[in-house]
C-alpha positions as CSV (number, residue, x, y, z in Angstrom):
1,M,-33.3,-2.3,-17.2
2,S,-32.4,1.3,-16.5
3,A,-28.6,2.1,-15.4
4,E,-30.1,3.0,-11.7
5,E,-31.5,-0.8,-11.6
6,T,-28.3,-2.4,-13.0
7,A,-26.3,-0.5,-10.6
8,A,-28.2,-1.5,-7.9
9,L,-27.5,-4.7,-8.7
10,E,-24.1,-5.0,-9.1
11,K,-24.1,-3.4,-5.8
12,A,-25.7,-6.3,-4.3
13,G,-23.5,-9.0,-6.0
14,K,-26.2,-10.2,-8.8
15,L,-24.5,-9.3,-11.7
16,P,-21.6,-11.3,-13.2
17,T,-17.9,-10.1,-12.5
18,A,-15.4,-9.9,-15.1
19,K,-11.2,-10.4,-14.5
20,F,-9.0,-10.2,-17.1
21,D,-5.8,-11.5,-17.9
22,A,-2.4,-9.9,-19.2
23,K,-4.0,-10.8,-22.8
24,G,-7.4,-9.3,-21.8
25,V,-9.4,-12.4,-22.2
26,P,-11.9,-12.1,-19.7
27,T,-12.9,-15.1,-17.0
28,I,-16.5,-14.5,-15.6
29,T,-17.8,-15.7,-12.6
30,I,-21.8,-16.1,-12.5
31,P,-23.7,-15.4,-9.1
32,K,-25.7,-18.1,-7.3
33,N,-29.0,-15.9,-8.1
34,D,-31.3,-15.9,-10.6
35,A,-30.5,-13.6,-13.8
36,P,-32.1,-10.6,-13.9
37,A,-35.9,-10.3,-15.6
38,G,-34.9,-7.8,-18.1
39,L,-32.1,-6.9,-20.1
40,T,-29.3,-5.5,-18.2
41,V,-26.2,-3.6,-20.1
42,Q,-22.9,-3.1,-17.2
43,V,-20.1,-1.6,-18.7
44,L,-16.8,-3.7,-17.6
45,T,-14.3,-0.9,-19.1
46,E,-15.4,2.6,-20.5
47,G,-13.5,3.4,-24.0
48,T,-12.0,6.6,-24.6
49,G,-12.8,6.7,-28.5
50,A,-15.5,8.7,-30.5
51,V,-18.9,7.3,-29.8
52,L,-20.1,4.7,-32.4
53,A,-22.3,6.1,-35.1
54,A,-24.9,3.4,-36.6
55,T,-23.1,3.7,-40.1
56,D,-19.9,2.9,-38.3
57,N,-17.9,-0.2,-38.8
58,I,-16.2,-1.9,-35.8
59,S,-13.7,-4.8,-35.2
60,A,-14.3,-6.8,-31.9
61,F,-13.3,-9.7,-29.9
62,Y,-16.1,-10.7,-27.8
63,T,-17.7,-13.8,-25.7
64,G,-20.5,-14.5,-23.7
65,W,-21.8,-17.3,-21.3
66,T,-24.5,-19.0,-20.1
67,W,-26.4,-17.8,-16.7
68,S,-27.3,-21.3,-15.8
69,D,-24.1,-23.0,-15.7
70,G,-21.4,-20.5,-16.6
71,R,-20.7,-22.1,-19.9
72,S,-19.0,-20.0,-22.6
73,L,-20.9,-19.5,-25.8
74,T,-18.3,-18.3,-28.0
75,R,-14.7,-18.6,-28.0
76,L,-13.6,-15.6,-30.4
77,M,-11.8,-13.7,-27.6
78,T,-9.3,-16.1,-28.3
79,A,-9.4,-16.8,-31.9
80,A,-6.4,-15.1,-34.0
81,K,-9.3,-12.4,-36.1
82,P,-11.6,-9.8,-34.3
83,L,-15.4,-10.0,-35.6
84,H,-15.8,-7.4,-38.5
85,S,-19.2,-5.8,-39.0
86,A,-21.4,-2.8,-38.6
87,S,-22.4,-1.2,-35.8
88,S,-26.4,-1.2,-36.5
89,R,-25.7,-5.3,-37.1
90,L,-24.2,-5.3,-33.1
91,F,-26.3,-3.1,-31.8
92,P,-29.7,-3.0,-33.2
93,V,-31.2,-0.8,-30.7
94,G,-28.5,1.5,-31.1
95,P,-25.5,2.1,-29.8
96,K,-24.6,3.1,-26.3
97,G,-21.1,5.0,-26.7
């Protein structure tokens, strides 16, 4: 989906919202509507570092939820160690910056 389509969904309250605790661990609230038909990318916190290149390596804590029931798919946000990977493996369509 385009940035404009994503912004319209967000404005209409049709995208999940995230709140972060003092340690940066998110709580996600899934809206009651159906999920968007296409892939939607929503920036929660804009980074201030350099833009990733496909050859860069990253360290990241991440998590995900199902839309249908709000169930957490991963628990890596609370893991002691972050995921280490090449950005090209995590962002196969290319990093967005």
